[in-house]
Every structure is written in structure tokens, then in C-alpha cells.
Backbone as JSON Lines, residues from 0, in Angstrom:
{"i":0,"aa":"D","n":[4.08,-41.63,-4.58],"ca":[3.01,-41.26,-3.65],"c":[2.01,-40.36,-4.35]}
{"i":1,"aa":"Q","n":[0.75,-40.53,-3.99],"ca":[-0.28,-39.65,-4.52],"c":[-0.44,-38.45,-3.58]}
{"i":2,"aa":"V","n":[-0.59,-37.29,-4.16],"ca":[-0.79,-36.07,-3.37],"c":[-1.97,-35.29,-3.92]}
{"i":3,"aa":"I","n":[-2.59,-34.52,-3.05],"ca":[-3.66,-33.61,-3.47],"c":[-3.18,-32.18,-3.21]}
{"i":4,"aa":"V","n":[-3.18,-31.37,-4.25],"ca":[-2.71,-29.99,-4.13],"c":[-3.91,-29.06,-4.05]}
{"i":5,"aa":"R","n":[-3.94,-28.24,-3.01],"ca":[-5.0,-27.26,-2.86],"c":[-4.4,-25.89,-2.58]}
{"i":6,"aa":"I","n":[-5.03,-24.87,-3.14],"ca":[-4.62,-23.49,-2.87],"c":[-5.24,-23.05,-1.55]}
{"i":7,"aa":"D","n":[-4.43,-22.45,-0.68],"ca":[-4.94,-21.85,0.55],"c":[-5.61,-20.54,0.12]}
{"i":8,"aa":"K","n":[-6.93,-20.57,-0.04],"ca":[-7.65,-19.44,-0.63],"c":[-7.5,-18.16,0.17]}
{"i":9,"aa":"E","n":[-7.58,-18.26,1.51],"ca":[-7.49,-17.05,2.33],"c":[-6.11,-16.42,2.2]}
{"i":10,"aa":"R","n":[-5.07,-17.25,2.23],"ca":[-3.7,-16.75,2.1],"c":[-3.49,-16.13,0.71]}
{"i":11,"aa":"R","n":[-4.02,-16.81,-0.3],"ca":[-3.87,-16.34,-1.67],"c":[-4.58,-14.99,-1.87]}
{"i":12,"aa":"M","n":[-5.79,-14.87,-1.34],"ca":[-6.53,-13.6,-1.46],"c":[-5.8,-12.46,-0.77]}
{"i":13,"aa":"S","n":[-5.2,-12.75,0.38],"ca":[-4.45,-11.71,1.1],"c":[-3.26,-11.24,0.27]}
{"i":14,"aa":"T","n":[-2.58,-12.18,-0.38],"ca":[-1.45,-11.84,-1.25],"c":[-1.92,-11.02,-2.44]}
{"i":15,"aa":"M","n":[-3.05,-11.41,-3.02],"ca":[-3.6,-10.69,-4.17],"c":[-3.95,-9.25,-3.8]}
{"i":16,"aa":"R","n":[-4.57,-9.08,-2.64],"ca":[-4.92,-7.72,-2.18],"c":[-3.67,-6.86,-2.04]}
{"i":17,"aa":"N","n":[-2.65,-7.42,-1.4],"ca":[-1.42,-6.66,-1.18],"c":[-0.7,-6.35,-2.49]}
{"i":18,"aa":"H","n":[-0.79,-7.27,-3.45],"ca":[-0.08,-7.03,-4.72],"c":[-0.75,-5.92,-5.53]}
{"i":19,"aa":"T","n":[-2.06,-5.98,-5.65],"ca":[-2.76,-4.93,-6.39],"c":[-2.62,-3.59,-5.68]}
{"i":20,"aa":"A","n":[-2.63,-3.6,-4.35],"ca":[-2.43,-2.36,-3.58],"c":[-1.03,-1.79,-3.83]}
{"i":21,"aa":"T","n":[-0.06,-2.65,-4.08],"ca":[1.29,-2.18,-4.4],"c":[1.29,-1.38,-5.69]}
{"i":22,"aa":"H","n":[0.54,-1.83,-6.69],"ca":[0.44,-1.1,-7.95],"c":[-0.27,0.25,-7.73]}
{"i":23,"aa":"L","n":[-1.3,0.25,-6.91],"ca":[-1.99,1.52,-6.61],"c":[-1.07,2.47,-5.85]}
{"i":24,"aa":"L","n":[-0.28,1.93,-4.93],"ca":[0.68,2.75,-4.17],"c":[1.71,3.37,-5.11]}
{"i":25,"aa":"H","n":[2.23,2.57,-6.02],"ca":[3.22,3.07,-6.99],"c":[2.64,4.23,-7.8]}
{"i":26,"aa":"A","n":[1.39,4.09,-8.22],"ca":[0.73,5.14,-9.0],"c":[0.57,6.42,-8.18]}
{"i":27,"aa":"Q","n":[0.23,6.28,-6.9],"ca":[0.06,7.45,-6.03],"c":[1.39,8.13,-5.75]}
{"i":28,"aa":"L","n":[2.45,7.36,-5.63],"ca":[3.79,7.95,-5.43],"c":[4.18,8.79,-6.63]}
{"i":29,"aa":"H","n":[3.87,8.29,-7.83],"ca":[4.14,9.07,-9.05],"c":[3.32,10.36,-9.03]}
{"i":30,"aa":"R","n":[2.05,10.25,-8.65],"ca":[1.16,11.4,-8.69],"c":[1.56,12.47,-7.67]}
{"i":31,"aa":"I","n":[1.94,12.06,-6.5],"ca":[2.2,13.0,-5.4],"c":[3.66,13.45,-5.33]}
{"i":32,"aa":"L","n":[4.59,12.53,-5.54],"ca":[6.01,12.87,-5.42],"c":[6.67,13.2,-6.75]}
{"i":33,"aa":"G","n":[6.15,12.6,-7.83],"ca":[6.75,12.82,-9.15],"c":[7.19,11.52,-9.78]}
{"i":34,"aa":"D","n":[7.5,11.56,-11.08],"ca":[7.87,10.35,-11.83],"c":[9.21,9.76,-11.39]}
{"i":35,"aa":"H","n":[10.0,10.54,-10.64],"ca":[11.28,10.02,-10.17],"c":[11.11,8.94,-9.1]}
{"i":36,"aa":"A","n":[9.93,8.9,-8.46],"ca":[9.66,7.92,-7.4],"c":[9.34,6.57,-8.04]}
{"i":37,"aa":"R","n":[10.4,5.84,-8.36],"ca":[10.24,4.57,-9.06],"c":[10.6,3.39,-8.17]}
{"i":38,"aa":"Q","n":[9.99,2.26,-8.47],"ca":[10.19,1.06,-7.65],"c":[11.66,0.66,-7.6]}
{"i":39,"aa":"A","n":[12.14,0.38,-6.38],"ca":[13.52,-0.05,-6.2],"c":[13.58,-1.35,-5.4]}
{"i":40,"aa":"G","n":[12.44,-1.97,-5.22],"ca":[12.35,-3.22,-4.46],"c":[10.94,-3.39,-3.95]}
{"i":41,"aa":"S","n":[10.54,-4.64,-3.72],"ca":[9.17,-4.87,-3.29],"c":[9.04,-6.23,-2.63]}
{"i":42,"aa":"L","n":[8.18,-6.3,-1.63],"ca":[7.81,-7.57,-1.01],"c":[6.29,-7.63,-0.95]}
{"i":43,"aa":"V","n":[5.73,-8.68,-1.5],"ca":[4.29,-8.9,-1.41],"c":[4.08,-10.2,-0.64]}
{"i":44,"aa":"A","n":[3.55,-10.1,0.55],"ca":[3.31,-11.26,1.41],"c":[1.84,-11.27,1.81]}
{"i":45,"aa":"P","n":[1.36,-12.37,2.38],"ca":[-0.05,-12.4,2.8],"c":[-0.36,-11.4,3.91]}
{"i":46,"aa":"D","n":[0.62,-11.12,4.79],"ca":[0.34,-10.28,5.96],"c":[0.66,-8.81,5.76]}
{"i":47,"aa":"K","n":[1.44,-8.45,4.73],"ca":[1.8,-7.05,4.52],"c":[2.41,-6.86,3.14]}
{"i":48,"aa":"L","n":[2.63,-5.62,2.78],"ca":[3.4,-5.29,1.58],"c":[4.5,-4.31,1.97]}
{"i":49,"aa":"R","n":[5.6,-4.42,1.26],"ca":[6.72,-3.49,1.47],"c":[7.14,-2.97,0.11]}
{"i":50,"aa":"F","n":[7.31,-1.66,0.01],"ca":[7.62,-1.05,-1.28],"c":[8.77,-0.06,-1.12]}
{"i":51,"aa":"D","n":[9.87,-0.31,-1.81],"ca":[11.02,0.59,-1.82],"c":[10.99,1.43,-3.09]}
{"i":52,"aa":"F","n":[11.3,2.72,-2.95],"ca":[11.24,3.6,-4.12],"c":[12.28,4.71,-4.0]}
{"i":53,"aa":"T","n":[12.66,5.24,-5.14],"ca":[13.67,6.29,-5.18],"c":[13.06,7.64,-4.81]}
{"i":54,"aa":"H","n":[13.63,8.25,-3.79],"ca":[13.2,9.59,-3.35],"c":[14.27,10.12,-2.4]}
{"i":55,"aa":"P","n":[14.66,11.39,-2.54],"ca":[15.82,11.89,-1.79],"c":[15.59,12.2,-0.31]}
{"i":56,"aa":"E","n":[14.34,12.26,0.14],"ca":[14.1,12.67,1.53],"c":[12.87,11.96,2.09]}
{"i":57,"aa":"G","n":[12.77,12.03,3.43],"ca":[11.63,11.42,4.09],"c":[10.33,12.09,3.72]}
{"i":58,"aa":"L","n":[9.25,11.34,3.76],"ca":[7.93,11.88,3.42],"c":[7.33,12.57,4.64]}
{"i":59,"aa":"T","n":[6.59,13.62,4.4],"ca":[5.92,14.33,5.48],"c":[4.64,13.59,5.87]}
{"i":60,"aa":"V","n":[4.1,13.93,7.02],"ca":[2.84,13.34,7.47],"c":[1.74,13.65,6.46]}
{"i":61,"aa":"A","n":[1.75,14.89,5.95],"ca":[0.73,15.29,4.97],"c":[0.83,14.46,3.69]}
{"i":62,"aa":"Q","n":[2.06,14.2,3.24],"ca":[2.25,13.39,2.03],"c":[1.78,11.95,2.25]}
{"i":63,"aa":"L","n":[2.11,11.39,3.4],"ca":[1.69,10.02,3.71],"c":[0.17,9.93,3.79]}
{"i":64,"aa":"D","n":[-0.45,10.94,4.4],"ca":[-1.92,10.97,4.48],"c":[-2.53,11.03,3.09]}
{"i":65,"aa":"E","n":[-1.94,11.85,2.21],"ca":[-2.46,12.0,0.85],"c":[-2.29,10.71,0.05]}
{"i":66,"aa":"I","n":[-1.16,10.05,0.22],"ca":[-0.91,8.78,-0.47],"c":[-1.91,7.72,0.0]}
{"i":67,"aa":"E","n":[-2.07,7.6,1.31],"ca":[-2.99,6.61,1.87],"c":[-4.43,6.88,1.42]}
{"i":68,"aa":"A","n":[-4.82,8.14,1.46],"ca":[-6.18,8.51,1.04],"c":[-6.37,8.23,-0.46]}
{"i":69,"aa":"G","n":[-5.35,8.51,-1.25],"ca":[-5.43,8.28,-2.7],"c":[-5.6,6.81,-3.04]}
{"i":70,"aa":"V","n":[-4.84,5.95,-2.36],"ca":[-4.96,4.51,-2.61],"c":[-6.36,4.04,-2.21]}
{"i":71,"aa":"N","n":[-6.85,4.48,-1.05],"ca":[-8.18,4.07,-0.6],"c":[-9.29,4.57,-1.52]}
{"i":72,"aa":"K","n":[-9.08,5.75,-2.09],"ca":[-10.07,6.29,-3.04],"c":[-10.19,5.36,-4.25]}
{"i":73,"aa":"E","n":[-9.05,4.89,-4.76],"ca":[-9.07,4.01,-5.93],"c":[-9.61,2.62,-5.57]}
{"i":74,"aa":"I","n":[-9.42,2.2,-4.34],"ca":[-9.99,0.94,-3.88],"c":[-11.52,1.04,-3.89]}
{"i":75,"aa":"L","n":[-12.03,2.12,-3.3],"ca":[-13.47,2.31,-3.2],"c":[-14.13,2.54,-4.56]}
{"i":76,"aa":"A","n":[-13.35,3.0,-5.54],"ca":[-13.88,3.21,-6.89],"c":[-14.16,1.88,-7.6]}
{"i":77,"aa":"A","n":[-13.65,0.8,-7.03],"ca":[-13.9,-0.55,-7.55],"c":[-13.54,-0.67,-9.04]}
{"i":78,"aa":"H","n":[-12.3,-0.34,-9.36],"ca":[-11.82,-0.45,-10.74],"c":[-11.57,-1.91,-11.11]}
{"i":79,"aa":"S","n":[-11.93,-2.29,-12.31],"ca":[-11.61,-3.62,-12.82],"c":[-10.16,-3.67,-13.28]}
{"i":80,"aa":"L","n":[-9.57,-4.86,-13.19],"ca":[-8.21,-5.06,-13.68],"c":[-8.25,-5.79,-15.02]}
{"i":81,"aa":"S","n":[-7.37,-5.4,-15.9],"ca":[-7.25,-6.05,-17.21],"c":[-5.85,-6.65,-17.3]}
{"i":82,"aa":"I","n":[-5.78,-7.96,-17.49],"ca":[-4.5,-8.66,-17.57],"c":[-4.36,-9.27,-18.96]}
{"i":83,"aa":"K","n":[-3.33,-8.84,-19.69],"ca":[-3.14,-9.3,-21.07],"c":[-1.67,-9.59,-21.33]}
{"i":84,"aa":"E","n":[-1.46,-10.53,-22.26],"ca":[-0.11,-10.8,-22.73],"c":[0.05,-10.13,-24.1]}
{"i":85,"aa":"K","n":[1.19,-9.49,-24.29],"ca":[1.45,-8.81,-25.56],"c":[2.96,-8.73,-25.75]}
{"i":86,"aa":"S","n":[3.38,-8.22,-26.9],"ca":[4.81,-8.12,-27.16],"c":[5.43,-7.04,-26.28]}
{"i":87,"aa":"L","n":[6.68,-7.23,-25.91],"ca":[7.38,-6.25,-25.08],"c":[7.41,-4.89,-25.76]}
{"i":88,"aa":"Q","n":[7.64,-4.89,-27.07],"ca":[7.71,-3.63,-27.81],"c":[6.38,-2.88,-27.74]}
{"i":89,"aa":"Q","n":[5.27,-3.59,-27.95],"ca":[3.96,-2.95,-27.91],"c":[3.68,-2.38,-26.51]}
{"i":90,"aa":"A","n":[3.98,-3.16,-25.48],"ca":[3.73,-2.72,-24.1],"c":[4.54,-1.46,-23.78]}
{"i":91,"aa":"M","n":[5.8,-1.43,-24.19],"ca":[6.65,-0.27,-23.9],"c":[6.19,0.95,-24.7]}
{"i":92,"aa":"E","n":[5.76,0.73,-25.94],"ca":[5.25,1.83,-26.75],"c":[3.97,2.42,-26.15]}
{"i":93,"aa":"E","n":[3.2,1.56,-25.48],"ca":[1.96,2.0,-24.84],"c":[2.2,2.67,-23.49]}
{"i":94,"aa":"G","n":[3.46,2.64,-23.04],"ca":[3.8,3.34,-21.79],"c":[3.76,2.49,-20.54]}
{"i":95,"aa":"A","n":[3.84,1.18,-20.7],"ca":[3.83,0.3,-19.52],"c":[5.07,0.56,-18.66]}
{"i":96,"aa":"T","n":[4.88,0.5,-17.35],"ca":[5.98,0.67,-16.42],"c":[6.71,-0.66,-16.27]}
{"i":97,"aa":"A","n":[8.04,-0.62,-16.46],"ca":[8.87,-1.81,-16.32],"c":[9.9,-1.56,-15.22]}
{"i":98,"aa":"L","n":[10.38,-2.62,-14.61],"ca":[11.39,-2.48,-13.56],"c":[12.76,-2.26,-14.19]}
{"i":99,"aa":"F","n":[13.48,-1.26,-13.71],"ca":[14.81,-0.96,-14.23],"c":[15.74,-2.14,-13.96]}
{"i":100,"aa":"G","n":[16.44,-2.59,-14.99],"ca":[17.4,-3.68,-14.82],"c":[16.79,-5.07,-14.94]}
{"i":101,"aa":"E","n":[15.46,-5.14,-15.0],"ca":[14.79,-6.44,-15.12],"c":[14.87,-6.93,-16.56]}
{"i":102,"aa":"K","n":[15.08,-8.22,-16.74],"ca":[15.14,-8.8,-18.08],"c":[13.77,-9.37,-18.45]}
{"i":103,"aa":"Y","n":[13.27,-8.97,-19.6],"ca":[11.96,-9.44,-20.06],"c":[12.1,-10.18,-21.37]}
{"i":104,"aa":"G","n":[11.2,-11.15,-21.59],"ca":[11.19,-11.87,-22.86],"c":[10.45,-11.05,-23.91]}
{"i":105,"aa":"Q","n":[10.29,-11.64,-25.06],"ca":[9.61,-10.93,-26.16],"c":[8.12,-10.78,-25.9]}
{"i":106,"aa":"T","n":[7.55,-11.7,-25.12],"ca":[6.15,-11.62,-24.75],"c":[6.07,-11.34,-23.25]}
{"i":107,"aa":"V","n":[5.27,-10.34,-22.89],"ca":[5.17,-9.94,-21.47],"c":[3.71,-9.95,-21.02]}
{"i":108,"aa":"R","n":[3.54,-10.01,-19.72],"ca":[2.21,-9.96,-19.12],"c":[2.0,-8.56,-18.57]}
{"i":109,"aa":"T","n":[0.91,-7.94,-18.96],"ca":[0.63,-6.58,-18.51],"c":[-0.58,-6.56,-17.58]}
{"i":110,"aa":"V","n":[-0.52,-5.69,-16.57],"ca":[-1.62,-5.52,-15.63],"c":[-2.05,-4.05,-15.67]}
{"i":111,"aa":"T","n":[-3.3,-3.82,-16.05],"ca":[-3.84,-2.47,-16.12],"c":[-4.98,-2.32,-15.12]}
{"i":112,"aa":"I","n":[-4.93,-1.27,-14.33],"ca":[-6.04,-0.96,-13.42],"c":[-6.88,0.12,-14.09]}
{"i":113,"aa":"D","n":[-8.12,-0.23,-14.43],"ca":[-9.07,0.61,-15.15],"c":[-8.57,0.85,-16.58]}
{"i":114,"aa":"A","n":[-8.88,-0.08,-17.46],"ca":[-8.4,-0.02,-18.85],"c":[-8.88,1.22,-19.6]}
{"i":115,"aa":"E","n":[-10.09,1.73,-19.27],"ca":[-10.62,2.9,-19.99],"c":[-9.86,4.16,-19.63]}
{"i":116,"aa":"H","n":[-9.54,4.31,-18.35],"ca":[-8.78,5.48,-17.88],"c":[-7.68,4.96,-16.96]}
{"i":117,"aa":"P","n":[-6.6,4.43,-17.54],"ca":[-5.58,3.71,-16.76],"c":[-5.01,4.5,-15.58]}
{"i":118,"aa":"I","n":[-5.11,3.88,-14.42],"ca":[-4.51,4.43,-13.21],"c":[-3.11,3.87,-13.06]}
{"i":119,"aa":"S","n":[-2.96,2.61,-13.47],"ca":[-1.68,1.92,-13.4],"c":[-1.59,0.96,-14.58]}
{"i":120,"aa":"Y","n":[-0.41,0.92,-15.21],"ca":[-0.17,0.02,-16.33],"c":[1.26,-0.5,-16.2]}
{"i":121,"aa":"E","n":[1.41,-1.73,-15.74],"ca":[2.73,-2.27,-15.44],"c":[2.94,-3.65,-16.04]}
{"i":122,"aa":"L","n":[4.2,-3.97,-16.28],"ca":[4.57,-5.34,-16.63],"c":[4.63,-6.11,-15.32]}
{"i":123,"aa":"C","n":[3.91,-7.22,-15.23],"ca":[3.84,-7.93,-13.96],"c":[3.4,-9.38,-14.17]}
{"i":124,"aa":"G","n":[4.08,-10.29,-13.5],"ca":[3.72,-11.7,-13.62],"c":[3.0,-12.25,-12.4]}
{"i":125,"aa":"G","n":[2.65,-11.36,-11.47],"ca":[2.09,-11.79,-10.19],"c":[0.58,-11.92,-10.16]}
{"i":126,"aa":"T","n":[0.08,-12.41,-9.04],"ca":[-1.35,-12.62,-8.85],"c":[-2.04,-11.36,-8.36]}
{"i":127,"aa":"H","n":[-3.25,-11.09,-8.85],"ca":[-3.97,-9.86,-8.53],"c":[-5.46,-10.13,-8.32]}
{"i":128,"aa":"V","n":[-6.12,-9.2,-7.64],"ca":[-7.57,-9.25,-7.52],"c":[-8.18,-8.89,-8.88]}
{"i":129,"aa":"E","n":[-9.46,-9.2,-9.06],"ca":[-10.13,-8.85,-10.32],"c":[-10.66,-7.43,-10.29]}
{"i":130,"aa":"N","n":[-10.85,-6.9,-9.07],"ca":[-11.44,-5.57,-8.89],"c":[-10.84,-4.95,-7.64]}
{"i":131,"aa":"T","n":[-10.47,-3.67,-7.72],"ca":[-9.79,-3.04,-6.58],"c":[-10.65,-3.04,-5.31]}
{"i":132,"aa":"G","n":[-11.98,-3.1,-5.48],"ca":[-12.86,-3.13,-4.32],"c":[-12.61,-4.33,-3.42]}
{"i":133,"aa":"E","n":[-12.03,-5.41,-3.98],"ca":[-11.74,-6.6,-3.2],"c":[-10.63,-6.37,-2.18]}
{"i":134,"aa":"I","n":[-9.86,-5.3,-2.34],"ca":[-8.76,-5.01,-1.41],"c":[-9.3,-4.63,-0.04]}
{"i":135,"aa":"G","n":[-10.45,-3.98,-0.02],"ca":[-11.07,-3.6,1.25],"c":[-10.6,-2.25,1.73]}
{"i":136,"aa":"S","n":[-9.39,-2.21,2.29],"ca":[-8.82,-0.95,2.75],"c":[-7.3,-1.06,2.76]}
{"i":137,"aa":"F","n":[-6.65,0.09,2.84],"ca":[-5.18,0.18,2.76],"c":[-4.7,1.09,3.88]}
{"i":138,"aa":"L","n":[-3.72,0.62,4.64],"ca":[-3.23,1.38,5.8],"c":[-1.71,1.36,5.82]}
{"i":139,"aa":"I","n":[-1.09,2.54,5.76],"ca":[0.37,2.64,5.87],"c":[0.76,2.47,7.34]}
{"i":140,"aa":"I","n":[1.69,1.56,7.62],"ca":[2.11,1.35,9.01],"c":[3.5,1.9,9.3]}
{"i":141,"aa":"S","n":[4.31,2.15,8.25],"ca":[5.62,2.76,8.48],"c":[6.19,3.33,7.2]}
{"i":142,"aa":"E","n":[7.08,4.31,7.36],"ca":[7.83,4.9,6.25],"c":[9.21,5.26,6.78]}
{"i":143,"aa":"G","n":[10.25,4.88,6.04],"ca":[11.6,5.17,6.52],"c":[12.61,4.99,5.41]}
{"i":144,"aa":"S","n":[13.88,5.07,5.78],"ca":[14.97,4.94,4.82],"c":[15.38,3.47,4.67]}
{"i":145,"aa":"A","n":[15.53,3.03,3.42],"ca":[15.99,1.67,3.15],"c":[17.46,1.67,2.75]}
{"i":146,"aa":"A","n":[17.91,2.79,2.15],"ca":[19.3,2.98,1.72],"c":[19.41,4.44,1.28]}
{"i":147,"aa":"A","n":[20.6,4.86,0.89],"ca":[20.79,6.23,0.45],"c":[19.92,6.5,-0.77]}
{"i":148,"aa":"G","n":[19.02,7.48,-0.66],"ca":[18.15,7.84,-1.78],"c":[17.0,6.88,-2.01]}
{"i":149,"aa":"I","n":[16.82,5.93,-1.1],"ca":[15.74,4.94,-1.23],"c":[14.87,4.99,0.03]}
{"i":150,"aa":"R","n":[13.57,5.19,-0.17],"ca":[12.61,5.18,0.94],"c":[11.83,3.88,0.93]}
{"i":151,"aa":"R","n":[11.29,3.52,2.08],"ca":[10.52,2.27,2.2],"c":[9.19,2.52,2.89]}
{"i":152,"aa":"I","n":[8.13,2.04,2.28],"ca":[6.8,2.1,2.89],"c":[6.34,0.67,3.16]}
{"i":153,"aa":"E","n":[5.82,0.44,4.36],"ca":[5.19,-0.83,4.68],"c":[3.71,-0.55,4.94]}
{"i":154,"aa":"A","n":[2.86,-1.43,4.45],"ca":[1.42,-1.22,4.57],"c":[0.69,-2.55,4.68]}
{"i":155,"aa":"V","n":[-0.56,-2.46,5.08],"ca":[-1.41,-3.65,5.17],"c":[-2.74,-3.36,4.48]}
{"i":156,"aa":"T","n":[-3.43,-4.44,4.09],"ca":[-4.72,-4.3,3.43],"c":[-5.69,-5.31,4.01]}
{"i":157,"aa":"G","n":[-6.95,-5.18,3.63],"ca":[-7.96,-6.18,3.97],"c":[-8.0,-6.53,5.43]}
{"i":158,"aa":"K","n":[-7.87,-7.82,5.73],"ca":[-7.92,-8.32,7.11],"c":[-6.82,-7.71,7.96]}
{"i":159,"aa":"G","n":[-5.63,-7.58,7.37],"ca":[-4.5,-6.99,8.11],"c":[-4.77,-5.56,8.52]}
{"i":160,"aa":"A","n":[-5.39,-4.77,7.62],"ca":[-5.72,-3.38,7.94],"c":[-6.77,-3.32,9.05]}
{"i":161,"aa":"Y","n":[-7.74,-4.23,8.99],"ca":[-8.76,-4.28,10.05],"c":[-8.12,-4.6,11.39]}
{"i":162,"aa":"E","n":[-7.22,-5.58,11.42],"ca":[-6.6,-6.0,12.68],"c":[-5.77,-4.87,13.29]}
{"i":163,"aa":"V","n":[-5.01,-4.14,12.45],"ca":[-4.21,-3.01,12.96],"c":[-5.13,-1.92,13.49]}
{"i":164,"aa":"T","n":[-6.19,-1.6,12.74],"ca":[-7.13,-0.55,13.17],"c":[-7.83,-0.95,14.46]}
{"i":165,"aa":"H","n":[-8.27,-2.19,14.55],"ca":[-8.95,-2.68,15.75],"c":[-8.02,-2.6,16.97]}
{"i":166,"aa":"H","n":[-6.77,-3.03,16.78],"ca":[-5.79,-3.0,17.87],"c":[-5.54,-1.57,18.35]}
{"i":167,"aa":"R","n":[-5.39,-0.65,17.4],"ca":[-5.15,0.76,17.77],"c":[-6.36,1.36,18.46]}
{"i":168,"aa":"N","n":[-7.55,1.0,18.02],"ca":[-8.77,1.5,18.68],"c":[-8.86,1.0,20.12]}
{"i":169,"aa":"Q","n":[-8.46,-0.24,20.35],"ca":[-8.46,-0.78,21.7],"c":[-7.5,0.0,22.6]}
{"i":170,"aa":"I","n":[-6.32,0.31,22.05],"ca":[-5.34,1.1,22.81],"c":[-5.89,2.49,23.13]}
{"i":171,"aa":"L","n":[-6.54,3.1,22.14],"ca":[-7.13,4.42,22.35],"c":[-8.2,4.4,23.43]}
{"i":172,"aa":"R","n":[-9.04,3.37,23.41],"ca":[-10.1,3.27,24.42],"c":[-9.51,3.08,25.82]}
{"i":173,"aa":"R","n":[-8.48,2.23,25.92],"ca":[-7.85,2.02,27.22],"c":[-7.18,3.29,27.72]}
{"i":174,"aa":"A","n":[-6.5,4.0,26.82],"ca":[-5.84,5.24,27.19],"c":[-6.87,6.3,27.62]}
{"i":175,"aa":"S","n":[-7.99,6.34,26.92],"ca":[-9.05,7.29,27.26],"c":[-9.63,7.02,28.64]}
{"i":176,"aa":"R","n":[-9.86,5.73,28.93],"ca":[-10.38,5.38,30.26],"c":[-9.38,5.74,31.35]}
{"i":177,"aa":"A","n":[-8.1,5.48,31.09],"ca":[-7.05,5.79,32.07],"c":[-6.94,7.29,32.31]}
{"i":178,"aa":"A","n":[-7.16,8.07,31.25],"ca":[-7.06,9.54,31.37],"c":[-8.37,10.17,31.82]}
{"i":179,"aa":"G","n":[-9.44,9.38,31.85],"ca":[-10.75,9.9,32.25],"c":[-11.33,10.86,31.24]}
{"i":180,"aa":"S","n":[-11.22,10.52,29.96],"ca":[-11.75,11.4,28.91],"c":[-12.32,10.55,27.79]}
{"i":181,"aa":"S","n":[-12.97,11.21,26.83],"ca":[-13.42,10.51,25.64],"c":[-12.24,10.4,24.68]}
{"i":182,"aa":"V","n":[-12.38,9.52,23.67],"ca":[-11.32,9.37,22.67],"c":[-11.07,10.7,21.95]}
{"i":183,"aa":"E","n":[-12.17,11.41,21.64],"ca":[-12.06,12.67,20.91],"c":[-11.31,13.75,21.7]}
{"i":184,"aa":"E","n":[-11.38,13.68,23.02],"ca":[-10.76,14.71,23.86],"c":[-9.45,14.24,24.48]}
{"i":185,"aa":"L","n":[-8.96,13.07,24.05],"ca":[-7.79,12.47,24.68],"c":[-6.53,13.33,24.54]}
{"i":186,"aa":"V","n":[-6.27,13.82,23.34],"ca":[-5.06,14.62,23.12],"c":[-5.07,15.86,24.0]}
{"i":187,"aa":"E","n":[-6.23,16.55,24.05],"ca":[-6.34,17.74,24.89],"c":[-6.14,17.39,26.36]}
{"i":188,"aa":"K","n":[-6.72,16.27,26.8],"ca":[-6.61,15.85,28.2],"c":[-5.16,15.51,28.56]}
{"i":189,"aa":"V","n":[-4.47,14.82,27.67],"ca":[-3.06,14.49,27.91],"c":[-2.22,15.76,28.0]}
{"i":190,"aa":"G","n":[-2.54,16.73,27.14],"ca":[-1.83,18.01,27.18],"c":[-2.01,18.72,28.52]}
{"i":191,"aa":"L","n":[-3.26,18.71,29.02],"ca":[-3.55,19.33,30.32],"c":[-2.83,18.6,31.44]}
{"i":192,"aa":"M","n":[-2.82,17.27,31.39],"ca":[-2.13,16.48,32.4],"c":[-0.63,16.75,32.38]}
{"i":193,"aa":"Q","n":[-0.08,16.89,31.16],"ca":[1.36,17.17,31.04],"c":[1.69,18.55,31.61]}
{"i":194,"aa":"D","n":[0.81,19.53,31.37],"ca":[1.01,20.86,31.93],"c":[0.99,20.81,33.46]}
{"i":195,"aa":"E","n":[0.06,20.0,33.99],"ca":[-0.06,19.88,35.45],"c":[1.18,19.23,36.04]}
{"i":196,"aa":"I","n":[1.68,18.19,35.36],"ca":[2.9,17.5,35.82],"c":[4.08,18.47,35.81]}
{"i":197,"aa":"D","n":[4.21,19.23,34.73],"ca":[5.32,20.2,34.62],"c":[5.22,21.24,35.74]}
{"i":198,"aa":"S","n":[3.99,21.69,36.05],"ca":[3.78,22.68,37.1],"c":[4.15,22.12,38.46]}
{"i":199,"aa":"L","n":[3.75,20.88,38.73],"ca":[4.07,20.24,40.01],"c":[5.58,20.03,40.17]}
{"i":200,"aa":"K","n":[6.22,19.69,39.06],"ca":[7.67,19.5,39.11],"c":[8.38,20.82,39.45]}
């Protein structure tokens, strides 16, 4: 039988955004938590990314905010990616990040974000955007425990980040209308309503 093979471009681009964002996330975890925060598992899908890493305790809200802001800063900086094949020895001597326990051949594929001032330099065989600006935006949707000493972050980028943000904004607007306040004053209004309920009780 004759077949025609075509790449689903939209699906592929979503996967590329999530994969490059995973490298940026890994770099931010190193910067904020320390070099001990190393990859312990990963899922790159069109609709989301999941990243497991070594860390002894849950992340604070402030840490998550800093990580998210850091990834978005590098996205907006529109760094170019450099993808090259070289010997495993050369890549390791240059400081490339490799997965613990992973078996590599003598020739490896390296992915560098901003070759002049590397933000991330990893051994990787996956698909990536050509420029971090193509990711659009990055939004952390959850953080929790994956196993003893292993934390898990789930996040979305691009279209997925827009959809989550749009959905949350709709909820905020509905809640504001129900409370009879603006979005900016919603938390204060809910607090006053809760005080009133407690008083009535």
C-alpha cells in the first residue's frame, strides 16, 4: 500500500515548546535550589511537561514564583539554540549535563541554549524550538512529591499556558461578579464576607 506521511505541525510545535522549556526549568532549579536538584524523570507531551528532580523537601510559593519567573525571563530573552553532535568525552569535558545511569554512545547530540553565554548545556536527542521566544510563556500548574526525595513539577507552555490562564481568568471574573467586587478587591471582599459569616454563626 502507498502511504503519505505528514508531521502534525501544531502537535510537534507544542512538544518542541515543552521540551525546550524543560531544559530552561532544569537550569532554573539548579540556580535556585542548587546543583543537587538533578533530573530524575521527565515527560514531554504536546499538552504539558512533567519534570521529576532530586530535592529533600517541598518547594515554597516564593521558590515556585522565582522558578516560573526565571523561565519566562529566558523565554522573553529569545535565546537561540545550538544543536551539535560531538564526542561524548568532549561534551563531558565541556560540562554538558547528562542523565545519571543513561547509556551514551561515543558520539552524542548536545543542545545549548545561548551558545555565547550558556544557560543550559545538555546531552539530548529530542526535538526543540530554534529560539526560546517560540515557547511563548511558561506556567507551573502543580508541584508535589513523586517519591522519597523526589519532587515533581508539572507545567504548560504556549497554547496550553494561554488556555489555563484564560480559564482561571474566567473563574475569577465569575467569582468577582458573585461577590459583587472587582477582581483586584476579590480577596479582601471574600475575607469580609467570611468575617460576617463567622459573626452571624
